[in-house]
N, C-alpha and C positions, 0 to 999 in steps of 0.2 A: 811492419810485425809479424813473425811465425805465428802459425796458429796455435791456440793453447792445447797443451798436452793430454788434456781430457776430450778433444775434440777427434773427430775422425779426420784424417789427413788425405787430401784429395791429390793425386800426381798430378805433375804439370803437364804431361802429355795425354792427348787422347788415345785409348787403345781399346781395339777391338777385342772383346774377351775379358777386358780388366776386372780386376776382383774388387773394386772399390766398394760397391754395393753389398757385397755379402762377406766383406773382409771380417766383420764382428763374428759371423757364422764360422768362418776357417780358423780364426784363432782359438775358439773353444777346443779345438782339435788338435793343436801344436802342443806339442811337451814342451817342457823346460830343457834348456840345453845352453851352452856357452857361445855356440855358433850356429847360425841359421844359413842353410845352401840353399839357393834358388836356381835349379838348371834353366828355368824359362821365366827371367825375371820380369819381362814387359815393361809396363809403365811402373811397376814397384808398388803397388798398393799394400802387400802383406809387408815388403819390406819397411815402408814408410809407418805402418800402424802396429809393429811390433817392439819390442824392447831386448834384443838379444845382445850379448857383449860386442861380437863381432859378426860380419856377414861375408858370404861370398855369393857374389850374384852375376850370374850367367846369363848369357842370351845368345843365338846362333845368328842375330843380327848384328854384323860388325858396326853399321852406322849407329846403331843404339848403344852398343858400346863404348863408342868413340865419342858420342854425344855425353854419357855419363861420366866418363875420364876428363874430358874437357871442363864439365862444371865441377868436379872433385879438385882439379888441379888450380884453376883459378877462377872462382863463379864472378868475381867483380868485372874481370875483362869479358867474360863471356856474357854476361848479362848487358853490357855497353854494346858489345859486337851484334848481339843478337836483337837487341830492340830496334836497331836501325832497319831491320826487316819489317817491323809492324807498322806499316805506314799506309796512308789511305793510296798513294800510287800503287803500292804492291797488292791491293786488294781488288784486283781486276784480272780476267782471265789471259789477258795476251802478256801480262808481266808475271802471272805465277807459271805460265809454260815456259817463259824464257828463263823462268830461275830454275825451274825444273829440270831444263835442259844443261843448265849451268852446273846443276848438283850432278846428273848423271855424267857429264864429261869431266868433272872436276877429280883429280887424284890428291888434292889438299885435304888431309883430315880434318883439320879445324875448319876450313870453309864450309866442308859437307855437314859438320856437326851444327853450324849455324843455319845452313838452308834446311837442314832436316827438322828442326824445330819449326820452321817456318813453313814446310810443306805440310807438318802434321797438323798445324792449327789453322791454316788457310785452305788445305784439302777436304775432300768430300768425306764427311762423316768419321774423320780421324782414322782412316785406314792407313795400312803401312804395307803396300803390296808392289811387287817386283815382277817384271815380265821373265821370260827365259833367258834373255841376254843380261840380266841383273839390273836393267833400268828401272828407276821408280815410275811409276805408271798411273797414280792415283790423280783422278781429275780435280778440278777447280771446284771447291766446295760452296762459292757464293753465298759467303756468311758477311753479315752487315757491318760488322766491327770486331773481329778476332782481338781477344785482349791477351796482351804480354803478360803471362803468369810470373811474374818476378819475384813475389814473395814464395809461391811455391818452388820456383827453382832455387832459390835461397835458402828454404828448409831443406829440401834435398841435399844441397850442397853440404850442409851443417850435418846430417845424418850419414851422408857418404863417408865421412871420415873413420867411420866404423868399417868400411866395406873394402873389398876387394873386388874389381870387375873384371871378368873373363869371357872370352869367347870361344867356346870349344864344344864339342859334342858332349850330351849330357851324361854319357859313360865315364867320359873322363873326368867331368867334374865330380861324379859319384866318387871316383877314386881319391879324391881329397878329403873325404868325410873321415872322421874319427869317432870315438864313442863319445864324447860329449857335443857331437853336432846333431842338428836336426835338419831333415831335406824338406822342403815344400816343393812339389812338383805340380807347375801348371801348364801342360803341354798344349799344343795345338789341339783341339778337341777331335775325338774319334767322330766320324759322320754318322748322323740320323739316317741318311740315305747316301747311295753314291753321288746324286744330285748335291747333296748338301755339304760336300766335303770342300772346305776350304782352308787352306794352310798355308798360303804363299805369302805370309808376313816377312820373309825371308827368301833368298833365291833358291833354297833347299826346302822341297816337300817334306812333311812330315806323314809317311806312309803308314798303313797298317801292321807293316811289319816293325816299324819303329815303335808304334804304340805298344806290339807285344815285345819288342825288345826293353821297352822301358819297364813293362811290369815283370819281366824276369830279371832285371838289374834291381828292382826294387826289393823282390824275393830274397835276392841275394844279399844286399847290403843290409837288409832287415837281421839275416842270420848273424851279423858281425855285431849287432847291439846298437845299431844305428836307426832310429825310428824316421819313418818317410811317409808322409801324407801327400797323397795324388787327387787333382781335382779333374773331374772329366763330367762327359755328357751321361744320363742315366739310361743305359741301354742294356739288352742282353749281352751284347759282345763286351761292353766294358765290365759289367758285373763278373763275365765269365774269365776275362784276362785277369782280373785281380782277386782271383780265387785265394782264399789264404788270409785276406785281409778282412779287417771290420768295415763294412759298408755303412755308410750314413747317405740316406738321402734326403737333401737340402730342400726346404719348402721355398724354391727361388725358381723363375722361370726367365729365360732369358731369348730376346729376338735374334735369331741366327741369321737370316739373309739381310744384307744391307739395302736390297730393293723393297720399298713398302708394301707393294702388292705380292709379294712371294715371304712375307715374313711368316716364320711358324714359331712356336715357342716349344721349348723342352726343358726338363727338369734336369738336375745335376746330382752328381755323386761326389761324396769324399771317400777315397779308400786309404786306409791307415793300417800300414804295418808296423807294428809295435816296435820292432828292434829287440826281440828278444835273442839273447846270444845263446 
């Protein structure tokens, strides 16, 4: 059974920086419109918990977009095939690393989408990380019994019939926007310090230049009458690059480091560009 519409919908993927815990706070600042565009969709918590007529959902991670397209196209086949990976024999380190190697060597889009879900649920802490050669390198998670999220996948598939999935640079996604559209942007966060910068969820890093390119593109798109809402860390740097936006400080804290002995907490902001033409 799919979740009730009155409940908050949890994504079927684990995702570092996912917005499930604060999606209600984000929704308060999303204006009405016909289409919601997400240049950095991630696990899709905002998509799953909003009710726009249509969605354009982008991510620079091609494996993620291929997974979503596979589920959208034929969820029944995907569920049948993906469920086979969720077995006791696959929940041990040698098997995990063998499947990780198979994923990294595979050029079959559908096979990669199946193993990608397995790696997400069996890998450490729900991380999605690649090395400089493009190889997925998250270690084994050592969980007692990862659960196959069938109901969540099926709900995502149903909702995805309203969506178009793309894998493009965010500026190209911005060019798709029209006056009836709303943009919610959740980029890899700006660092709290040089040591805290983690953005390798795809093979391409998201640099400080990219942060500023995004802020400038947001101002430009807002002058065309298209509202844009951006999430990020609450720092002097982010407040400076989002000058001209209304800044809302969220009463929420997030663990930044995946290492338990190095975890710090940081407040977040929402920058709102109204979209005044």
